[in-house]
N, C-alpha and C positions, 0 to 999 in steps of 0.2 A: 444594667449597669455597663458591661462589656460591647453592646449594639449602640451604647452613646457617647464610650470614649472612644468606639472605632469611629463612626461619624464624625469625633470631633478632629480624630488626628486628621484621618485623612483630608478631612477639610482643607484642612492645615497644610499639609503636606500639598495638596494641590492644585492651592489660590493666597497662600501668602506667600506675599514677592521675597521674604528676606527669606535667604538658604540656611544663614549659621545656625546649627544647633536641630536643624530638622533628620540628618541622621542620627544625633543623638537620642532625638525621644521617637523616634519609630522603634529606635536600640531599646530604648527604655519599655515601649511598652509590646513591640510586636509580638508577645506571647497570649499579650490577654488580647488584641484585635487582630487577630488572623483566624481567618472562622475556621471549624473542624472540618468542613466541607471542604475538597479539596479544588473542586467548579464551582467558579463565581464569575455572574453576569454582572461588571460595572458600567457606568456612564463614563465616560474617560473626559479629560478638561477643553475639548477639541470638539464634541457634541456629536460626537456616537458612541454606541458602547459595542462593550466585546466580552464574549467569552472566554476565561482564561482555566489554564489548571494549577493553583498558587503553588502544585508541587515544581515546578517551574522558575526559578529565580528570576528568569526574564518576565513572567506575568505578574509574581510578587511587584517589583518595581513600577508597573502598571498599575497593579488593584492599588495599591499605596497611595504614589504619588498624580496618578491619575494621565500620565500619558508614560511612554518609552522613554528607554535613558538618551536617545537620541534627540535631546531636545531643541538641540540650536540645529538642527537638518531638521526638527518640524518648524519653526519658525520659520524656517527657510524656504522650506518650500509654500509654507499657507501665502507668503510675499509676493510668489513669483509665478505660480500656477495659477492659472486663469481659469474664468466660465468657457467654454468650449473646447479647450484642450484636448488631445487622443493621448493618456497616459500611460504607458508600459511598467507592471510593479511584476518585474521580474524575480524571482524566490518571495515568493507572497506572505509564506508564511500564514499566519494564525489571519492578517488581513488591518492592521492596522495601519499602514501607509496606503493600502487600496482602498479602505472606509476614509480615509483625510483627503487623500488626493479624489476621490468620486464627491464631496464635500467639496470642493476646491472646486471640480470643472462644472460641476451642476446639472443641469437635467441635459444641457446641451453640448456637455463634453463626454467623455467614454475613456473606463479603467480595464482595460486588460491583465486580468491577477495570472502569473502561469507559477506556480505547483506544482510539483511531479509526486508527493507523498502523501497514499494515498488518505491517513487520520487529519494529518495537518490541514489538507486542502478541503473535507469533509465541514471539518471548523471554521476556516476561508467559510467557504460557503454558503455554514451557518452566521459566520459574523455579519456576509453580504446582506443576509435574507433576515437577520434581528433588525438593521439598519434602512430595511426598508429599497435599498438600493441598484433601481431598476439599470444604471450606466453602466456596472460593473457585469465583464467577464469572466467568468473563471475557466481556466483552458490546463487540463491537465498531461500536463507535459515540462520540461527541465529542458533549458535551454545548452547549446551546447556549437560547437564546430560543425557538426553538420547534422543530417537525420540519421534515427537509429533507433536503437534502444541503450538506457547502460542500468546502470543499480544507484541506488540512495543509499548514502549508510546514517545511523540516528543510533543515538544510542537506545532509546523506549520512543513506540511512535506516539503513544500517548502524552507525551511531554510538550508535543509540538513543537521542538528544538529551533531555535535558530541557526543552530551549526552542524544540522544534519546536509551530509555533504556528496558531492559524488564521486570526490576523493577518500577513500576509509583513513580514521582515523584511529589511533589507541580510544578504547573505548566504547567504539559503537561497535555493542554486540547485535544489533540487529539491521536489514537491508531488504528490498524489495526491487522489481527490476521497474523501469519507470520507459515511457515515448520518452526518445529525442527528438530539439530541434534547433537549425539554426536562425539566427537573425533574420538573417536573409530568405529564408521561405517562410518565416512568421510574414514578415510583412507584404510577403504576395499575398499571403490568409487574411490578415487581419488590417493591411493598410499602413500606412506612414503614423506612426507618431510622435508626437511633439516634445515628448518628455519621457525618459526611462529611467528608471530607478534600477539597480542593478547589485543586487547581495547573492552573491553563489557559492556562497567559501569553500573557496580556495577553484574555482573551476571560471574565474575572471578573464585567463589568456583565452579560453576556448571559447567563450561568448564574446567577446571581439574579434576573435577569427572570423568565427560564422556569420560577422555582421561587416565583413569587405564590402560590398556590393555598398547597403546599406548607409555605410557611416562612413564612404568617403563620397557618395554625390551628396547627400542633405546633411543637414546641420541642427539636428535636434539635443535640445538640452538634457544636460542626465548631470545624477546623479547616483557615484558606484562608488563601490570600494575594491581598491584598488591593491593592498596587499594581501601579502602570501607568505603565510607566518611559518611555512617547510621547508623553500626553496629561492633564499637572495634572489637566484638569478631570475628565476619568473617577474621578480619586483620590475626586474631590468627591461626584460621582457614587454609585460606589461604599459609600460611606461614607452615603451618605445612605437608598440602599437598605434596606441592613444596619441600620443604625436603626431607620427605618422597620419592618421586620417585628418591632422590639421586643432587639434584641439587644445586649447589651455587648460592648465588645471589646476583650480583655485582650492586651499582651504577654510572652511567652515568657521567661521568663529564666532562668539559670544554676538549678540542682539543684530542677528539676520545680516551679520558681514562677512564680506568675504577675504581674502588677502591670497595673492597667485603663490600657487610652493614652486620654486624655481627646478625642484626633481623632488623625485619619491626616492626615500629613504627608508630601512628600514626600522619598525617601533615609531612610525610616522602616525597621521591622523586615519582614523576607521576609512571613513569618504570622504570621498570632495567629491565639488563640482564641476563640470565638465564646457566651458562652450566653445566655438569654434571661431578664429579669427575672424574679425570684417563683419559678423553677423549679430542684428538686432538680440540674440539670444547673450551673444559679448558683451554690448553695450548693458544691458538689462546686471549682468554681474559686478561688473563696474563703476555704477553705478552704486552699488552695495557696496564698494571696494572698503576695507579698513583703511 
């Protein structure tokens, strides 16, 4: 009975278009349909599979709903990423976006997935292989302001936390030393990307500073986390440098829509789309403006 209920509830959560009542249904049935074994492989609603750890609440969301909680970001990327593009996934974690992008760019495209944490990177590589994605290259480094080494902090390695950070936060008891590279040095190594996803948990400013030559001279489309929960001054610095490179900043909305953000503010959205003024990337985003 439980396996049948599991399949029915998860199928409803993933594929039924009406959202009202879904949380209540999951709340009522979660105890009955959660597997005893935390390590589960599940197929997402976007055509790829992931091995998850259900002790991680973020992974539970993917398991039950068939997608990341960033569903508007997911829908937008599926609309704008084209076959043949080169995409960078900076802060790839276990590979949700890496796999999504790999399917979007196809065999003529390429995805470079940067993940510094050892166990998380192993799960990322496993998920890439699980989906036979030969167009994904996994790179073992963190991305920051310069070349060197850094220490990444997390609560527990086997949870594959999306909150692992180069900046130590409360509750992060474990850490490891990782290689560090800048965007500019990585462009020399891998070539210039057409699109970047940047999610680096507090190290956003360092990533943008380390890509000064690239971001000043090229106009890739970017989806980036542009907030900093620990220092409001960092948010202003991030906005200054991003706009200094010539980028317009767009909030991501429901229905694959965007709207221009006049300024960044504490408590605002997690992720934004960025495109340089006067480029084809800007015209693409404006065509999706709400």
